[in-house]
N, C-alpha and C positions, 0 to 999 in steps of 0.2 A: 278529701278526706278531712282535711283540718276545719273545713265547715261544717261536716256532719259532727265531727268530734267536738267542737265547741258549741254548737248549736243543740244537740241532744245529749251529749255525753256527761257523766260525773266529772270530767275534767276540761279545764280550760287551758289556754295559753294566753297570759296576758300580753299587751301590746308592747313590742321592743324586747320580748324574752324568746327564748328557744326551748322553755321547759314548761311542762304542764304542771298545773296545780289543781286541787280540789274546788269543784265548783258546789258552792253552797246552796246554788239555785236550780241544781240539775232537775230534769224531767222525772228522772226515774226517782225521786223523792216521794213523788205524788202518782205517778201514773206508770202503768206497763206499755210497752211500745213493741208493735210487731212491724218490721220492714218488709214489703214486698217490691222485690225489682220487677218492673213491668214495661214493656212486655219480656217474655223469654227471650235470653241472647243477649240483653242489655246488661251492663254493669259488671257484675262478677259472677251472672249466670251464664250458662250455656246451651246450647241445642246440639243434639246428636247429628242431626241434617238439616238440610236447608228449608225442606218441608215442616220440621218442627218449628222453625223460625217464621212461618209464615202466618201473619195475624192480621185482625183490623180491631178498631177499637172494640167493637162487640165482642169478639172472640177473647180479646185480652180480659175484658169485663167478666166473661165467664170462667176463664182461667183463676182470675182473682177470686172470684166468688168460691171456687173449688178450693182454692189455698185457705182461704178464711174458714170454712167449714172444716177443713181438715184440721187446722189447728185448734179449733174449738172441741172438736172430736177428741184429739189428744190431750187437750188441757180443757176439761170441762169445768174447772174451778172457775175458770175467768167469764163462764157465760153469764153470770149476773152482773157483770161490770158494764158499765156505761161504754158505748162504743163510738168512737169519734175518727172520722176519715179524713186524712190531709195529704197533701204533698205539694211537691213544687216542679216548676216547668211545666211540660206537656201532661203532667197529673190533672192539670185544670180541665183535662179532658177525660183522662182516666178514672180519677175519683167521682164525678157524676155518673158515668158509666157504672160502676162499682156500687154506687148507692143505690142506682135503678135496680141492679140485679138482686141486692140485698132485700130491696123492699119487694120486688115480684117474689122471691124466694119466701119471704115471711107470708 
């Protein structure tokens, strides 16, 4: 959580301290960020059954596209903003798969 908070949030913890201070260079000053945990069942998400947590890179990409489309449906005012995809770790697989799904959808 510390990495996420310091890399993306409006607060940072300076080296050798244990308190957060305001981050003058926070991403949220210039961008809106949407985080998607992928696939379902990792991180803070959960699945109702084992079958719900059965996935492949392809099915995860479809689920991620569904999530992105649902989000834009709820918040159409963001539809004219530029969209950038990024991630870390295994997202080196998930992000290109999602990009392909978005491209095919469009």
